N, C-alpha and C positions, 0 to 999 in steps of 0.2 A: 504494500500500500504506500502510495507517495506521501511525502510530508504534508502536502496540502490536504489530501483526503483525510489523513489522521487529524489534522487541525480542525477541519470541517466537522468530522464525526464527533470529536470531543467538544468543540466550541459551540455547537448548536444546542448543547444540553447544559453545560456548566461553564463558569468563568475559566478562562485560560490562565489567569493569574490570581492567586490568593496569596497575599503577602505572608511569607514564612520567615524562617530564622535569618536568611541572608538579606531580607528586605529592610529598608529603613523608612520609618515614618517621617514625612517631610510636610512642610506647609509652604508650597510654592504657589504664590498668588499671581494676580494680574501683572504686576511689575516684572516678575521673573518670566512669566509666559511671554511677555512682549520682548524680552531679551533673547528668547529662543525661537520665536515665531515672527514671520513678516506680517501676519494678519493683525488687523485692528477692527474695532467696532465699526459697523455692525456684524462683521464676519469673523470675529474671534469667538469661537464656539466652545471655549472651555472656561470654567471658573477657577480651577486650580488643580494641583497635583498633590496627592496625600501619601503616596507610597512609591518608592523606587527600589528596584533590585537590579543592581549593575551586574551581579554574578549570573542571574537568570536571564537578564535582558528584558525587563518588563517594568511597566509603570501603571499606576491607577490614578485617574483624574476624575473630575466631577463637573457636572453641568446641571443647573436647575432650569427646567423648561419654563420660561416666563410666560404666564398666561396672556400677557399684553403684547407678546411678540407679533408684529403685524402679519407675518407669514401664516399664522394660525387662523386669521380671519378668512383667508382664501383656501386653506387646505385643512379641512373642508368645512364650509359654512354649516353650523349646527352640529358638526361632528369633528372637532379639531384634532388633528394628528400631526405630530412633528414630522416633517418630510424625511424620507429615507435618505435622500441625497445629502441633507444636512447632517444626518447621523454618520454617514460615511465620511463626510468632511471633518466632523469632530474626531472620529477615530484617526483619520489621517493627520490632523493637527497634533494629536497626542503622540502619534508615531514620530513626527518631526521632533517633538520634545525628547522622546526616547533617544533618537539618534544623536541629538545634541548632548544629552547626559552621558551616553555611552562614549562618544568621541572625547568628551572632556574628562571622563573617568571620575566624575564628581556627582554627588547628590545635591549640590548647591549650584546656583547660577550667580556669578559675580556681577557687580554693577557695570563693569566694562564689556561684558559679553554681548555679542551681536548674533542675529540669526544666521544660520548656515543657509546658503542658497540651494534649494532643491526643488524638484518638480515631480508631480505624480507622473509615473511612466505608464502604469498599467494596473487595472483592477482585475485580479484573477478570479475573484469570487465575491459575491455579495448576496446576503441572505437576510430577509426581514421576516421575523416570526411573530411579531405582535406590535400593537400600537404603543407609541410613546406619546403621552398626553400632557396638556398644559398642567403645570404644577409638579410634574414628576421630578424627583431627585434622581438623576442618572449617574451611574458609575460608567466611566469609559476606561477600557483596558487596551493597552498596546503591548505587543510582544515582538521581539526580533526573531525572525525565522532564519535569515541568512544575511550576512553583511559582506560586501566586497569593497573594492576601492572606490567605486563610483555608483554602485547600485545596492540598495538594501531592500529586503523583502520582509514585510511585517504582517502580523495578523492583529485584528482588534475586534472589540465587542462593545456594544451598548447594553448595559444591564440595569434593570429596574428591580429593586429588591433582590431576589435570587433568580429572576427570570432573564434569560438572554433574549433580548429583543432584536438585535442585529449582529451580524458577523461579517467581516470583510478580510480579504487577503489582497495585498497590494504591493507594488514596487515603487520606489522613489529613486530618482536619479540625482546624484549630488553634482551641482554645478561648480562648487568650490572644492579644493583639496581639503 
């Protein structure tokens, strides 16, 4: 069974990362996110990062789905659901943070750090298993599957409570060394 198939089989049922002995609790907020990500409001789709495991190559972040987010008015009127494409974007943004932390070999983000330039290369797999609703407190998980000099493959999830709502496997291309 390929690595992707294994990740998909496990990842559709339970979180791919549960902080263990090698994980460190952190409190990386908006300022640190902006030093790792080129994104800004209204397209910065993470609230923070609360766990980092450099040994395993995984992070856990959070996002509260704001009931006043204008996208929810049109997706769908009377039955608001946070769009799957935004869920995949949030997973990808956390994956960028993971790559930054792995490259720096640090659980912290210094005041002088700047985002690494990278681009989404390919989404290998995306799965949506349930609705993410206004007011939901969402855990976002990103794990590193494979890292090369210029390409990294990551898997990520959107989890509400103990339910996996979305799963994605994607590649990013690093524009900078």
